[in-house]
Structures are given as structure tokens and as C-alpha cells.
C-alpha positions as CSV (number, residue, x, y, z in Angstrom):
1,F,0.0,0.0,0.0
2,D,0.9,3.6,-0.4
3,G,-0.9,6.8,0.8
4,V,-3.2,6.9,-2.2
5,D,-4.3,3.3,-1.5
6,G,-4.8,4.2,2.1
7,L,-7.0,7.1,1.3
8,T,-9.1,5.0,-1.1
9,V,-9.6,2.2,1.4
10,Y,-10.5,4.7,4.2
11,S,-13.0,6.6,2.0
12,Q,-14.7,3.3,1.0
13,H,-14.8,1.8,4.5
14,R,-14.5,4.7,6.9
15,G,-17.5,3.6,9.0
16,K,-15.7,0.3,9.8
17,I,-12.3,1.8,10.5
18,S,-11.6,2.9,14.1
19,A,-8.0,4.0,13.5
20,V,-5.4,4.3,10.8
21,I,-1.8,3.1,11.1
22,T,0.7,4.7,8.7
23,D,4.4,4.9,8.0
24,V,5.9,8.4,7.4
25,M,7.9,7.2,4.4
26,M,5.8,5.5,1.6
27,P,6.0,5.7,-2.1
28,V,3.7,7.9,-4.2
29,M,2.1,9.6,-1.2
30,D,3.8,9.7,2.2
31,G,2.1,9.2,5.5
32,I,2.0,12.9,6.2
33,A,0.2,13.7,3.0
34,M,-2.1,10.8,3.5
35,T,-2.9,12.0,7.1
36,R,-3.8,15.4,5.7
37,G,-6.1,13.7,3.2
38,L,-7.7,11.6,5.9
39,R,-8.4,14.7,8.0
40,R,-10.2,16.3,5.0
41,I,-12.5,13.2,4.9
42,N,-12.9,13.0,8.6
43,P,-11.3,15.6,10.9
44,E,-11.7,13.3,13.9
45,V,-9.9,10.3,12.4
46,K,-7.5,8.6,14.8
47,V,-4.0,8.1,13.3
48,L,-1.0,6.3,14.6
49,I,2.1,7.3,12.6
50,M,5.4,5.4,12.7
51,S,8.9,5.9,11.3
52,G,12.3,4.3,11.4
53,L,14.5,7.0,10.0
54,L,12.8,10.4,10.2
55,P,14.4,13.3,8.5
56,E,14.4,16.5,10.6
57,S,12.4,18.3,8.0
58,H,9.5,15.9,8.6
59,R,9.3,16.4,12.4
60,G,7.7,19.8,12.1
61,R,5.2,18.6,9.4
62,I,4.2,15.8,11.8
63,M,3.7,18.2,14.7
64,D,1.4,20.3,12.5
65,L,-0.8,17.3,12.0
66,D,-1.6,17.0,15.7
67,V,-1.1,13.2,15.5
68,R,-1.5,12.1,19.0
69,V,0.4,8.7,18.8
70,K,3.8,8.3,17.2
71,L,5.9,5.2,17.2
72,H,9.5,4.7,16.4
73,K,10.6,1.5,14.5
74,P,11.7,-1.0,15.4
75,F,9.0,-1.8,18.0
76,T,7.6,-4.9,19.7
77,A,4.2,-6.4,19.2
78,N,3.3,-5.2,22.7
79,E,4.5,-1.6,21.9
80,L,2.3,-1.6,18.8
81,L,-0.7,-2.9,20.7
82,S,-0.2,-0.3,23.4
83,A,0.1,2.5,20.7
84,V,-3.1,1.3,19.0
85,D,-4.9,1.4,22.3
86,D,-3.5,4.9,22.9
87,A,-4.7,6.0,19.5
88,L,-8.2,4.6,20.0
89,H,-8.5,6.3,23.4
90,N,-6.9,9.7,22.3
91,V,-3.9,9.3,24.6
92,K,-1.1,11.6,23.5
93,R,2.2,9.7,23.2
94,S,5.2,10.7,21.2
95,R,8.2,8.4,20.5
96,L,9.5,9.7,17.2
């Protein structure tokens, strides 16, 4: 998947999707642009954004999105589950 695919799936199934997990770096449309698109569809969408290598130029762009949950790769299954729970319950957590 890339950001375009993510937007398409979300727009078709938004009533069934509780939260979106995205990587910052993706081909075609990155996670930052996809999150902006998701917010145009649903300003209240819950997003968990993750990254391994995050260029400094992206940090400010992510802050502007007000994404409440950020996760740094690599992470464990338990860390992912905890981050998803935080996203679903609007707990602010930053690890990027």
C-alpha cells in the first residue's frame, strides 16, 4: 500500500475503521500527506504514525498534523498494541 491506496480504502470503509496506522515514508504519497487527506475526509480520524528514519524536515510537518500517537521503529508487538490502544483512546504519546 501507499498513501493513495490508504485514502481509497479509508474513504470506502470509513464507517468500519476505528484508527489508521501509517508509516511516514511511503511511495507515491507519504504518511504525512495521507494523514492530511484523511483529515479532509474525517477531521476526527485517529491516526498512529510510525517511522524508522525520520528526516528532521518531517518532524515539524508531523507536529502540524496533531497526530497524538507516534511510534519509532523497530518496536515490539506489545508496543504496537499499546500504541493502537492509545490512538483509540486519544492518549497523547510521542516516540519519534
